[in-house]
C-alpha positions as CSV (number, residue, x, y, z in Angstrom):
1,X,0.0,0.0,0.0
2,X,1.4,3.4,-1.0
3,X,0.5,6.0,1.6
4,X,0.9,9.7,0.7
5,X,1.3,12.5,3.2
6,X,-0.2,15.8,2.1
7,X,-0.7,19.2,3.6
8,X,-4.0,20.8,2.6
9,X,-4.4,24.6,2.7
10,X,-7.7,26.4,2.4
11,X,-7.2,30.2,2.1
12,X,-9.6,32.5,3.9
13,X,-9.8,34.8,0.9
14,X,-11.7,33.6,-2.2
15,X,-8.9,31.4,-3.6
16,X,-8.7,27.8,-4.6
17,X,-7.7,25.3,-1.9
18,X,-4.6,23.3,-2.6
19,X,-2.7,20.2,-1.4
20,X,1.1,19.7,-1.2
21,X,2.5,16.2,-1.2
22,X,5.5,15.9,1.2
23,X,8.0,13.1,1.9
24,X,7.7,13.0,5.6
25,X,6.1,14.5,8.7
26,X,9.0,16.9,9.3
27,X,8.5,18.4,5.8
28,X,4.7,18.5,6.4
29,X,5.2,20.6,9.6
30,X,7.6,22.9,7.7
31,X,5.1,23.5,4.9
32,X,2.4,24.2,7.5
33,X,4.6,26.6,9.4
34,X,5.6,28.5,6.3
35,X,2.0,28.9,5.2
36,X,1.0,30.0,8.7
37,X,3.9,32.5,8.9
38,X,3.0,33.8,5.4
39,X,-0.7,34.3,6.3
40,X,0.1,36.0,9.6
41,X,2.8,38.3,8.1
42,X,0.5,39.3,5.2
43,X,-2.4,40.1,7.5
44,X,-0.2,42.2,9.8
45,X,1.3,44.4,7.0
46,X,-2.1,45.3,5.4
């Protein structure tokens, strides 16, 4: 059985949701953190 690990992101603004396939849990956490930091930093600067 081939299991895939993905990070799903659903933006709050009207944009299309997307999924990112990652190799392992560490990379999944990194992608989640980067998306969270980007969302936070863009909302603070507006």
